[in-house]
KEKOLZA-817125 format. One line per field, with one value per residue (C-alpha): x, y, z. Coordinates in pm, 1 decimal. Example, Ala and Ser with C-alpha at 12.3 -4.5 7.8 and 13.67 -1.06 7.14 Angstrom:
BEGIN
c1: (1230.0, 1367.0) .
c2: (-450.0, -106.0) .
c3: (780.0, 714.0) .
# end
This chain:
BEGIN
c1: (3655.9, 3511.7, 3516.6, 3409.7, 3508.9, 3247.1, 3400.6, 3245.7, 3089.0, 2901.5, 3029.6, 2952.4, 3126.8, 3187.3, 3106.9, 2851.4, 3026.9, 2995.7, 2635.0, 2620.6, 2740.1, 2674.3, 2595.2, 2384.7, 2298.2, 1927.9, 1831.4, 2087.6, 1896.0, 1982.0, 1912.8, 1991.6, 2046.9, 1827.1, 2097.8, 2034.1, 2275.6, 2336.9, 2278.0, 2620.7, 2452.6, 2331.3, 2307.3, 1973.7, 1928.8, 1772.4, 1712.1, 1960.8, 1831.7, 2089.6, 2051.3, 2364.4, 2299.8, 2385.1, 2454.1, 2068.8, 1940.4, 1842.6, 1453.7, 1420.0, 1569.5, 1389.2, 1154.0, 925.1, 988.5, 603.0, 617.0, 875.0, 684.3, 347.7, 200.3, 368.7, 84.1, 140.4, 79.6, 409.4, 720.5, 814.7, 1071.1, 1308.3, 1582.8, 1697.2, 1967.9, 2303.2, 2652.7, 2967.1, 2755.2, 2760.5, 2567.6, 2223.4, 2103.8, 1640.0, 1747.5, 1397.1, 1293.3, 1399.3, 1147.5, 1265.2, 1003.4, 1010.5, 784.9, 451.4, 594.8, 850.9, 533.9, 320.4, 616.2, 644.4, 263.8, 369.5, 494.1, 95.5, 135.0, -211.4, -399.8, -712.3, -903.6, -864.9, -477.3, -494.7, -748.2, -602.8, -277.0, -434.7, -671.7, -343.4, -278.2, -584.9, -568.8, -212.6, -353.8, -665.0, -455.4, -226.1, -581.2, -692.4, -400.0, -396.2, -230.9, -299.5, -80.9, -99.2, 123.8, 86.1, 296.4, 96.2, 210.0, 392.1, 720.1, 654.4, 448.7, 638.4, 506.2, 683.9, 557.2, 250.6, 156.0, 194.7, 201.1, 396.8, 390.0, 733.5, 881.5, 733.0, 894.3, 611.7, 447.6, 286.6, 93.9, -231.8, -149.0, 169.7, 340.6, 582.1, 644.3, 871.1, 901.1, 815.3, 1011.6, 992.6, 746.0, 581.0, 468.3, 286.4, 80.1, -55.2, -126.9, -482.4, -450.7, -428.7, -175.9, 52.1, 238.9, 595.8, 648.3, 469.6, 217.3, 2.0, -311.4, -540.0, -613.7, -928.2, -735.3, -396.3, -640.0, -852.2, -567.9, -435.5, -810.7, -725.6, -412.8, -569.5, -794.4, -546.9, -385.3, -690.6, -708.2, -378.6, -454.0, -744.4, -638.3, -300.4, -275.2, -248.4, -576.2, -338.3, 22.7, 154.2, 141.2, -40.1, -278.3, -322.0, -276.6, -605.2, -760.3, -784.4, -1071.9, -997.4, -1120.1, -1303.3, -1162.4, -1498.1, -1350.5, -981.2, -1111.4, -1490.6, -1495.3, -1460.5, -1796.9, -1988.7, -1970.9, -1607.4, -1552.0, -1805.8, -1478.4, -1242.7, -1431.8, -1560.8, -1206.7, -1068.6, -1344.4, -1128.0, -1322.7, -1217.2, -1543.2, -1718.3, -1481.7, -1493.9, -1467.3, -1234.0, -1076.1, -1299.9, -1603.1, -1374.8, -1287.9, -1644.5, -1711.5, -1436.8, -1509.7, -1870.0, -1748.4, -1516.9, -1684.7, -1952.9, -1634.3, -1524.7, -1818.9, -1782.5, -1487.5, -1088.9, -949.5, -745.5, -370.8, -331.5, -21.0, 145.6, 197.5, 410.9, 296.5, 370.4, 610.6, 544.7, 699.2, 629.3, 745.4, 1093.7, 1017.1, 960.0, 1268.2, 1447.5, 1377.6, 1382.4, 1780.5, 1852.6, 1892.3, 1692.7, 1792.3, 1763.4, 1382.1, 1327.1, 1478.2, 1260.1, 938.5, 1023.7, 1069.2, 669.5, 544.3, 659.1, 569.4, 179.3, 109.3, 21.8, 44.6, 137.0, 430.2, 472.5, 425.8, 661.0, 923.6, 904.1, 910.0, 1216.5, 1362.4, 1320.4, 1460.3, 1791.6, 1757.2, 1767.3, 1543.2, 1611.6, 1494.2, 1230.0, 1132.8, 1185.0, 928.5, 658.1, 720.0, 660.1, 380.5, 189.4, -140.1, -154.5, -84.6, -366.2, -648.0, -814.6, -709.6, -458.3, -482.0, -325.8, -322.8, -288.9, -1.1, 150.5, 138.8, 249.7, 529.1, 552.2, 546.1, 831.7, 1049.8, 996.1, 1072.7, 1390.4, 1449.4, 1353.2, 1082.2, 802.4, 558.3, 587.9, 550.8, 257.2, 112.8, 108.7, 0.7, -361.5, -356.0, -268.0, -600.9, -804.3, -866.1, -878.1, -926.0, -659.9, -460.8, -186.7, 75.9, -87.4, -54.4, 345.5, 379.7, 284.6, 459.0, 759.3, 688.2, 551.7, 955.1, 1100.6, 867.9, 996.1, 632.0, 756.2, 441.4, 178.2, 423.5, 435.2, 95.4, 53.2, 312.4, 153.5, -148.8, 25.2, 191.4, -130.9, -228.2, 54.6, 256.1, 561.9, 749.6, 1066.1, 1079.1, 774.0, 913.0, 1313.3, 1074.7, 951.0, 1286.7, 1356.1, 1084.4, 1089.8, 1438.6, 1335.8, 1067.8, 1322.3, 1149.3, 1397.3, 1190.6, 974.2, 1266.5, 1406.1, 1110.7, 1023.5, 1366.0, 1374.4, 1051.4, 1275.5, 1527.6, 1301.7, 1205.1, 1545.9, 1832.7, 2128.4, 2062.3, 2326.7, 2205.6, 1950.4, 2292.4, 2480.5, 2166.5, 2117.6, 2516.6, 2479.8, 2106.2, 2289.2, 2624.2, 2309.4, 2127.0, 1819.2, 1795.3) .
c2: (1305.2, 904.7, 814.0, 463.3, 466.1, 325.1, 619.3, 884.6, 1248.2, 1379.9, 1719.7, 1933.4, 1841.7, 1525.0, 1189.9, 873.4, 548.0, 632.9, 675.1, 1053.9, 1428.7, 1599.3, 1953.7, 2100.3, 2011.7, 2008.0, 1858.2, 1710.3, 1510.1, 1292.6, 978.6, 1068.8, 1341.3, 1471.1, 1659.3, 1754.8, 1571.1, 1474.7, 1129.8, 1053.9, 794.4, 1086.4, 1446.7, 1450.8, 1657.4, 1435.6, 1438.7, 1206.4, 1009.3, 869.4, 714.8, 794.5, 423.8, 228.8, -97.6, -149.9, -424.0, -264.1, -336.6, -100.5, 138.5, 116.3, 378.5, 427.6, 119.9, 22.1, 337.1, 247.8, 68.9, 274.3, 563.0, 875.9, 1160.0, 1500.3, 1541.1, 1298.6, 1296.0, 1050.9, 806.1, 655.2, 422.7, 296.4, 55.8, 8.0, 137.3, -50.7, -275.0, 18.2, 343.3, 314.4, 590.5, 657.4, 876.7, 1066.2, 1367.0, 1699.5, 1911.7, 2288.0, 2422.1, 2498.1, 2257.7, 2364.5, 2365.2, 2629.5, 2841.7, 2794.5, 3011.1, 3286.4, 3346.7, 3689.8, 3753.8, 3686.1, 3323.1, 3142.3, 3494.0, 3358.4, 3033.9, 3026.3, 2949.4, 2758.1, 2519.1, 2506.3, 2330.0, 2067.8, 1987.8, 1912.7, 1682.8, 1517.5, 1397.3, 1257.2, 1038.2, 903.4, 849.8, 617.0, 482.6, 361.5, 203.3, -155.0, -263.0, 46.4, 235.7, 380.6, 772.2, 713.9, 1031.6, 1348.7, 1626.3, 2006.8, 1877.4, 1613.8, 1867.4, 2018.0, 2387.9, 2490.3, 2748.1, 2831.4, 2639.2, 2338.0, 2012.7, 1703.2, 1466.6, 1302.8, 1102.5, 734.0, 645.1, 533.6, 417.5, 66.8, -137.7, -357.2, -567.5, -489.2, -708.6, -489.4, -113.0, 144.4, 308.3, 691.0, 861.5, 1218.5, 1425.2, 1636.9, 1345.7, 1208.2, 1508.8, 1474.6, 1086.3, 904.4, 861.3, 469.5, 528.9, 759.9, 522.2, 559.9, 134.0, 36.6, 96.5, -132.3, -298.9, -367.2, -121.0, 48.7, 57.7, 219.7, 503.1, 569.8, 721.0, 917.1, 1051.4, 1176.3, 1318.6, 1500.5, 1702.4, 1787.0, 1933.5, 2111.1, 2252.9, 2402.8, 2563.6, 2737.0, 2810.5, 2798.2, 2539.2, 2221.8, 2060.3, 1856.0, 1998.2, 1713.0, 1398.3, 1242.5, 1500.9, 1320.1, 921.9, 1017.8, 1221.7, 1532.6, 1766.5, 2038.4, 2394.7, 2376.1, 2562.6, 2802.7, 2920.8, 2998.4, 3151.1, 3264.3, 3308.3, 2928.5, 2810.3, 2582.1, 2311.4, 2315.9, 2312.2, 1975.6, 1836.1, 1879.1, 1738.5, 1433.6, 1381.5, 1463.6, 1173.8, 909.2, 633.3, 559.9, 411.8, 799.5, 962.5, 966.9, 591.0, 650.3, 984.5, 986.7, 1074.5, 1335.3, 1486.6, 1568.7, 1731.2, 1914.2, 2042.9, 2098.9, 2294.2, 2516.7, 2630.6, 2733.5, 2869.9, 3080.7, 3209.0, 3442.6, 3644.0, 3557.7, 3443.6, 3638.7, 3601.2, 3365.5, 3346.9, 3048.4, 2938.9, 2652.5, 2333.3, 2324.7, 2057.3, 1833.7, 1473.0, 1326.9, 1587.6, 1538.9, 1143.1, 1159.5, 1398.0, 1213.8, 848.6, 1041.6, 1116.8, 754.7, 825.1, 539.9, 537.2, 868.3, 824.4, 534.8, 750.4, 1023.4, 825.0, 685.4, 980.5, 1093.7, 725.5, 768.8, 1108.8, 1065.2, 739.1, 792.7, 455.3, 625.1, 729.4, 370.4, 198.1, 504.2, 341.4, -20.7, 108.8, 246.8, -13.9, -259.2, -45.9, 13.5, -389.3, -349.5, -647.1, -771.3, -399.6, -455.0, -758.5, -614.9, -312.8, -560.5, -794.4, -488.5, -342.9, -648.4, -652.7, -237.8, -347.4, -607.2, -358.5, -262.5, 90.6, 123.5, 332.9, 89.1, -262.9, -467.0, -239.1, -285.5, -671.2, -747.1, -575.1, -765.8, -1105.5, -1017.2, -881.7, -1243.0, -1432.5, -1258.8, -1335.0, -1744.2, -1680.3, -1924.8, -1931.5, -1553.2, -1470.0, -1724.4, -1597.9, -1231.3, -1347.0, -1450.3, -1135.8, -960.1, -1212.7, -1095.2, -736.6, -719.8, -1030.7, -1223.1, -1066.9, -1189.7, -1002.3, -1234.9, -1553.6, -1426.6, -1406.5, -1770.3, -1925.2, -1812.8, -1940.9, -2270.7, -2235.4, -2252.5, -2521.3, -2724.9, -2754.1, -2710.7, -2837.6, -2623.8, -2319.2, -2373.3, -2359.4, -2042.4, -1906.5, -1938.4, -1836.4, -1520.4, -1573.9, -1670.4, -1280.2, -1139.8, -1274.2, -1186.1, -1053.9, -1150.5, -1197.4, -1440.3, -1628.4, -1628.0, -1793.8, -2070.6, -2192.0, -2260.2, -2418.3, -2656.5, -2724.4, -2812.2, -3063.4, -3205.4, -3070.5, -2892.5, -2892.6, -2680.3, -2511.7, -2432.8, -2301.9, -2085.9, -1940.9, -1890.2, -1686.5, -1502.0, -1391.3, -1276.5, -990.6, -959.0, -1110.5, -949.3, -1090.2, -1288.5, -1500.8, -1635.0, -1604.5, -1851.2, -2064.8, -2119.2, -2195.5, -2479.0, -2585.0, -2621.0, -2833.6, -3058.8, -3132.7, -2942.6, -2641.8) .
c3: (-1509.1, -1528.4, -1142.4, -1067.4, -676.6, -449.1, -274.2, -571.5, -483.8, -793.3, -840.5, -1133.6, -1449.0, -1296.3, -1519.4, -1355.2, -1550.2, -1912.8, -1881.7, -1757.0, -1791.4, -1406.1, -1522.3, -1198.5, -873.5, -834.8, -479.2, -187.5, 74.8, 312.8, 130.1, -227.1, -438.5, -797.3, -1140.1, -1391.2, -1629.9, -1973.8, -2148.8, -2328.0, -2575.5, -2691.1, -2567.6, -2447.4, -2075.6, -1847.8, -1457.2, -1251.4, -895.2, -760.8, -380.7, -96.2, 19.0, -237.8, -29.8, 25.0, -270.2, -621.9, -585.5, -266.1, -468.1, -773.3, -701.7, -987.2, -1165.4, -1258.6, -1474.9, -1672.9, -1934.4, -1941.7, -2146.7, -2044.5, -1906.2, -1887.6, -1548.5, -1422.9, -1467.0, -1684.0, -1561.9, -1885.2, -1623.7, -1365.2, -1281.4, -1155.7, -1345.2, -1246.8, -1055.5, -762.0, -808.3, -838.5, -1076.0, -1177.1, -1516.3, -1503.1, -1725.3, -1659.6, -1596.9, -1561.9, -1253.7, -904.3, -607.6, -514.2, -161.4, -291.4, -443.9, -134.2, 35.2, -210.8, -138.1, -72.0, -391.5, -521.3, -588.8, -536.5, -483.1, -724.0, -678.2, -1044.5, -1052.4, -714.1, -913.3, -1210.6, -1006.1, -776.3, -1104.9, -1307.8, -990.4, -983.4, -1323.8, -1266.8, -911.1, -1162.2, -1450.1, -1154.9, -989.3, -1356.0, -1521.1, -1587.4, -1321.5, -1075.9, -886.2, -598.6, -512.0, -152.2, -77.8, -222.1, -92.1, -233.4, -208.9, -460.3, -732.3, -979.2, -1141.7, -1429.3, -1701.0, -1729.1, -1435.7, -1598.4, -1298.2, -1297.3, -1009.5, -916.7, -647.6, -636.0, -364.8, -113.3, -406.7, -439.7, -613.4, -550.1, -180.1, -133.2, 178.9, 228.7, 112.9, 105.8, 471.3, 487.8, 778.5, 736.6, 931.6, 669.5, 500.9, 786.8, 851.2, 468.5, 503.2, 649.4, 988.8, 877.3, 710.1, 902.4, 1134.9, 981.6, 986.2, 662.8, 430.9, 303.5, 160.4, -89.9, -425.5, -265.5, 38.8, -111.9, -335.0, 5.1, 158.2, -111.0, -173.2, 241.7, 72.4, -201.3, 73.4, 282.1, -17.9, -80.6, 237.2, 242.5, -90.4, 71.1, 413.6, 388.8, 691.8, 753.0, 922.7, 1189.5, 1342.2, 1470.0, 1379.5, 1653.2, 1632.1, 1244.0, 1411.5, 1636.4, 1370.9, 1615.4, 1564.6, 1302.3, 1202.6, 851.4, 612.5, 612.3, 975.5, 847.4, 488.5, 504.4, 121.6, 88.9, -76.4, 129.0, -168.0, -187.4, 179.9, 167.8, -97.2, 186.9, 453.7, 231.6, 192.9, 502.9, 670.8, 944.8, 824.8, 409.7, 356.5, 406.1, 164.5, -176.6, -299.1, -657.8, -762.7, -1105.3, -793.4, -630.8, -957.9, -1036.0, -707.3, -706.3, -1044.9, -969.8, -604.3, -788.6, -1056.5, -800.1, -628.5, -933.3, -922.4, -583.0, -659.7, -617.4, -269.0, -43.8, 65.4, 270.7, 490.5, 487.5, 835.3, 989.6, 1169.9, 1554.8, 1694.8, 2040.6, 2106.0, 1787.5, 1556.7, 1700.1, 1750.3, 1372.8, 1271.5, 1398.8, 1255.7, 894.6, 1025.6, 1102.5, 1460.5, 1561.1, 1954.3, 1982.2, 1785.3, 2097.4, 2403.5, 2266.7, 2240.1, 2533.8, 2768.1, 2615.1, 2736.0, 3054.9, 3096.4, 2971.7, 2913.1, 2521.7, 2361.9, 2065.0, 2228.3, 2341.9, 1946.0, 1854.3, 2043.3, 1927.4, 1567.7, 1713.2, 1882.7, 1565.3, 1333.0, 1529.9, 1571.6, 1955.5, 1939.6, 2328.1, 2443.5, 2241.9, 2360.2, 2745.7, 2658.7, 2506.3, 2808.5, 3051.4, 2845.0, 2752.5, 2971.2, 2812.4, 2449.8, 2497.3, 2693.1, 2306.1, 2331.5, 2034.0, 1811.8, 1494.8, 1714.0, 1350.4, 1278.3, 1587.6, 1678.6, 1306.9, 1398.5, 1735.1, 1543.3, 1291.2, 1570.2, 1782.1, 1475.9, 1438.3, 1798.1, 1676.7, 1967.5, 1795.0, 2038.4, 2123.9, 1780.3, 1748.9, 2016.1, 1896.8, 1546.4, 1700.6, 1896.5, 1559.9, 1439.7, 1652.8, 1581.8, 1149.3, 953.7, 831.6, 482.9, 281.1, 577.2, 827.2, 602.4, 522.5, 881.2, 983.3, 741.7, 899.2, 1173.5, 1039.6, 883.7, 1210.2, 1327.2, 1048.3, 912.5, 582.3, 381.8, 575.7, 549.6, 167.3, 139.5, 281.6, 70.0, -218.9, -112.5, -97.4, -421.7, -625.0, -446.0, -511.1, -788.8, -900.1, -495.0, -472.2, -104.8, -133.5, -474.8, -201.7, 34.8, -170.6, -290.8, 27.5, 196.9, -194.9, -96.8, 251.9, 135.3, -143.2, -391.2, -607.6, -908.4, -775.1, -651.9, -951.5, -1101.0, -838.4, -853.2, -1182.7, -1121.7, -871.2, -1107.5, -1333.6, -1071.8, -971.7, -1213.5, -1035.4, -667.0, -606.2, -384.6, -649.1, -919.4, -717.1, -631.9, -1003.2, -1103.7, -829.8, -975.0, -1309.3, -1226.6, -1001.8, -1333.9, -1116.1, -1440.3) .
# end
């Protein structure tokens, strides 16, 4: 049965277009399915990920596209292909790797998984090698979502890292969001906010190193350093590994605690440095003896967990209400921050504006955990409301709390564009394009601003670049047709 309708639901022995025969559902999450499938062209068995929301743009669905043309690595699930089938369903074709997730393995600790340091170290070291490989590619990649659910463990404890939905290249301006509460518990404090994850290569990789510290902490103790997203965001005090498992060697504990430093500059600065320290410390640990089984404990739940659960379900108004209730009860600024994120996601921009205005003095007191992130969000909201004065006011506040970056240049270019100051807007966009070349949203903005300046040759050049990045984008394709008729292209 070959189903091409947009109402298609994957099922056993159904065909996905003329490309795959679906054989077995390996996973069914809120955002997509993963199927074991036969590639019809040659009969090869592969894994196919099918996002459920096919209305999103291809560039938003293209998880791990950076890995399509790189040399395979033993500890990373290989990505073979991705795109649209019949101009409807998006697919990501990956290596099929019979396995369980590390999360499933850890849940089975009572059945003798992870009773020895040797086994845990073998698994952890392969994860380190995978992250090191990504970090040392010619164009380095930060995974951004290191957790047991994204670590596959196959026969003889061979490990492969998967799920690149949060991966980022250096200086990405707006990266895919991460809404799952469990994910946040593995995040560095600076990336624990659910709105976005962005930064320089060094900043992104230092976030990965923190997550690697959380993973090692969990393998050694059966617990996470923090139980709730709010604790992560504040970097609340947590028990040292030896306070939970007294057999942990002091040198290995030091490796964990160095990774888990709140300030990124106090962590290991490269994965290679972490790997070297881990090898030395784990060697000493193995001389001490085997580790006793540690029972996996579930994290506590609090208001922030409930908010993030609602966000993960895309119940943004519910999330905003929960965060509002907590803020009214405790005056916790993190709850106010989460409320504004939820309102922005729900496109309740007038409610967003009302909350900002009624709490303006509080927001400006300097007590926010992540002021730069929140102020950028406020600027974006006011830009959508076309309130230029407030957008510029909050951009000034953003510049005062942290040095300027490509994100602030982009936001300022948007303000200048609304003010019809096109040459100034173009200059800033070209500055961003130079720092982060071949980003579709930058190139498409440059096309528009060049058109406003009547520089059609410049617009055509940026249009060609935009089509190289997103050849299927309908707006750019129509613009190309128009430019061709006008003789510009």
